[in-house]
C-alpha positions in Angstrom: 234.9 225.0 194.5 238.2 225.9 196.1 240.8 223.4 197.3 240.5 222.7 201.0 244.2 222.7 201.7 244.2 221.2 205.3 242.3 218.2 204.1 244.5 217.8 201.1 247.6 217.9 203.2 246.0 215.3 205.5 245.3 213.1 202.5 248.9 213.4 201.3 250.3 212.7 204.8 248.0 209.6 205.0 249.3 208.3 201.7 252.9 208.9 202.6 252.5 207.1 205.9 250.9 204.1 204.0 254.0 204.1 201.8 256.3 204.1 204.8 254.4 201.2 206.3 254.6 199.2 203.1 258.4 199.9 202.8 258.8 198.8 206.4 260.3 202.2 207.1 257.8 202.9 209.8 258.9 200.1 212.1 257.3 201.7 215.1 253.9 200.5 213.8 254.8 196.8 213.7 256.7 197.1 217.0 253.5 198.5 218.6 251.1 196.0 217.2 253.1 192.7 217.0 255.8 193.2 219.6 258.7 194.0 217.3 258.2 191.1 214.8 259.6 191.9 211.4 257.0 192.2 208.7 257.6 189.1 206.4 257.4 188.6 202.7 257.8 191.0 199.7 254.3 191.6 198.5 253.7 194.4 201.1 256.8 196.2 199.9 255.8 195.8 196.3 252.5 197.6 197.0 254.6 200.8 197.4 255.2 200.8 193.6 251.5 201.4 193.0 251.1 204.0 195.8 254.1 205.9 194.4 252.2 206.3 191.1 249.1 207.4 193.1 251.1 210.1 194.9 252.8 211.2 191.7 249.5 211.6 189.9 248.0 213.5 192.9 250.9 216.0 192.9 250.3 216.8 189.2 246.5 217.1 189.8 247.2 219.6 192.5 249.6 221.6 190.3 246.9 221.7 187.6 244.5 223.3 190.1 246.9 225.9 191.6 249.3 226.6 188.7 248.8 227.9 185.2 247.9 225.0 182.9 250.4 226.1 180.2 253.4 225.7 182.5 252.3 222.5 184.1 251.3 220.9 180.8 254.8 221.4 179.3 256.7 220.4 182.4 254.6 217.4 183.1 255.6 215.5 180.0 259.3 215.8 180.6 259.1 215.0 184.3 256.8 212.1 183.7 259.2 210.8 181.1 262.0 210.5 183.7 259.6 209.2 186.3 258.1 206.5 184.1 261.5 205.4 182.8 262.8 205.0 186.3 259.6 203.2 187.3 259.8 200.8 184.4 263.4 199.9 185.2 262.5 199.3 188.9 259.4 197.3 188.0 261.4 195.1 185.6 264.0 194.4 188.2 261.3 193.6 190.7 259.6 191.2 188.2 262.9 189.5 187.5 263.8 189.1 191.2 260.2 187.9 192.1 260.1 185.4 189.3 263.5 183.9 190.1 262.7 183.6 193.8 259.3 182.1 193.1 260.8 179.5 190.8 263.4 178.7 193.4 260.7 178.2 196.1 258.6 175.9 193.8 261.7 173.9 192.7 262.8 173.3 196.3 259.2 172.4 197.4 258.8 169.6 194.9 262.4 168.3 195.2 261.6 165.7 197.8 263.1 165.1 200.3 266.1 167.4 200.6 264.8 170.3 198.6 261.6 170.2 200.5 263.5 170.2 203.8 265.5 173.3 202.7 262.3 175.0 201.6 260.6 174.3 204.9 263.6 175.5 206.9 263.8 178.8 205.0 260.2 179.6 204.0 258.1 177.0 205.8 256.9 179.5 208.4 255.3 183.0 207.8 254.6 185.7 210.4 250.9 186.2 209.5 250.3 188.4 212.5 253.0 190.9 211.5 251.8 190.9 207.9 248.2 191.3 208.8 249.0 194.2 211.2 251.0 196.0 208.5 248.3 195.5 205.9 245.6 196.7 208.3 247.5 199.9 209.0 248.2 200.5 205.3 244.6 199.8 204.4 243.3 202.2 207.1 245.6 204.9 206.0 244.6 204.5 202.3 240.9 204.7 203.2 241.6 207.8 205.3 243.5 209.2 202.3 240.5 208.6 200.0 238.0 210.2 202.5 240.2 213.3 203.0 240.8 213.6 199.3 237.1 213.7 198.5 236.6 216.3 201.2 239.6 218.4 199.9 238.2 218.8 196.4 235.6 216.8 194.4 237.6 217.4 191.2 240.0 214.6 192.3 237.1 212.1 192.0 236.4 213.2 188.4 239.8 211.8 187.3 239.1 208.3 186.2 242.8 207.4 186.0 243.3 208.4 189.6 240.2 206.5 190.7 241.5 203.3 188.9 244.9 203.7 190.6 243.3 204.1 194.1 241.1 201.1 193.4 244.1 199.0 192.4 246.0 200.1 195.5 243.1 199.2 197.8 242.2 196.0 195.9 245.8 194.7 195.8 246.3 195.4 199.5 243.1 193.4 200.3 244.2 190.6 197.9 247.6 190.2 199.6 245.9 189.9 203.0 243.4 187.4 201.5 246.2 185.2 200.1 248.2 185.3 203.3 245.1 184.2 205.3 243.8 181.6 202.7 246.9 179.4 202.1 248.3 176.8 204.4 251.1 178.2 206.4 253.8 176.3 204.5 252.6 177.8 201.2 252.1 181.4 202.3 255.6 182.4 201.3 254.9 181.1 197.8 251.6 182.9 197.6 253.3 186.1 198.9 255.9 185.8 196.2 253.3 185.3 193.5 251.5 188.4 194.7 254.8 190.3 194.5 255.1 189.2 190.9 251.5 190.2 190.1 251.9 193.7 191.7 255.2 194.3 189.9 253.5 193.4 186.6 250.6 195.8 187.3 253.0 198.5 188.2 255.0 197.9 185.0 251.9 198.2 182.9 251.0 201.5 184.5 254.5 202.9 184.2 254.4 201.9 180.5 251.2 203.8 180.0 252.7 206.8 181.7 255.8 206.5 179.5 253.7 206.4 176.3 251.7 209.5 177.5 255.0 211.3 178.5 256.6 210.7 175.1 253.6 212.1 173.3 253.4 215.1 175.6 257.1 215.8 175.3 256.9 215.7 171.5 254.0 218.1 171.6 255.8 220.4 173.9 258.9 220.5 171.7 256.7 221.2 168.6 254.9 224.0 170.4 258.2 225.6 171.4 259.4 225.4 167.8 256.3 227.2 166.6 256.8 229.9 169.2 260.4 230.3 168.1 
């Protein structure tokens, strides 16, 4: 079965647009749906870390289909090594920042009365409408990405790692929206920050798995080059 390129391009465009929405780069979406209200919180932005890994994995799967396996196999280890190292660094920074801010929020909330007053003044309100609109658009684009990917080539669905990543992306997107809707309005910022921490930890674990695989692949590539020499 050959790759249906138009559908694959459509899938990639959908995923990239979802990334832009999560990074709040596509401000036109939130302006259209919620009248220019800025998307609140950090969890939606953190989702981009997972989707970057999905996009990266997808690129290498495409290369394995259209390019000689010997070339892509050797290059993938080295490129993934740099990608995973950068991702681990970014995820660690995100975890540190999310944890510090979460502790600050909790400390202020329980420090009655003045700490609580400061917390309520800064984080007591949360624009649920803007967040819900952003998450709805991101979820729609991710579902569209999945549908187009299946149509493009069934081989993509045979990759268990890619399926787990897509499932994580969809599941975490839904979970962020669920937390935003479930908690009382004054606690939504704390819930959002907790989800940011969870997403960053999940991303770190996946980047570490990529790093381990990249180290092994790089060592194998170096040994194979030595044998050839």
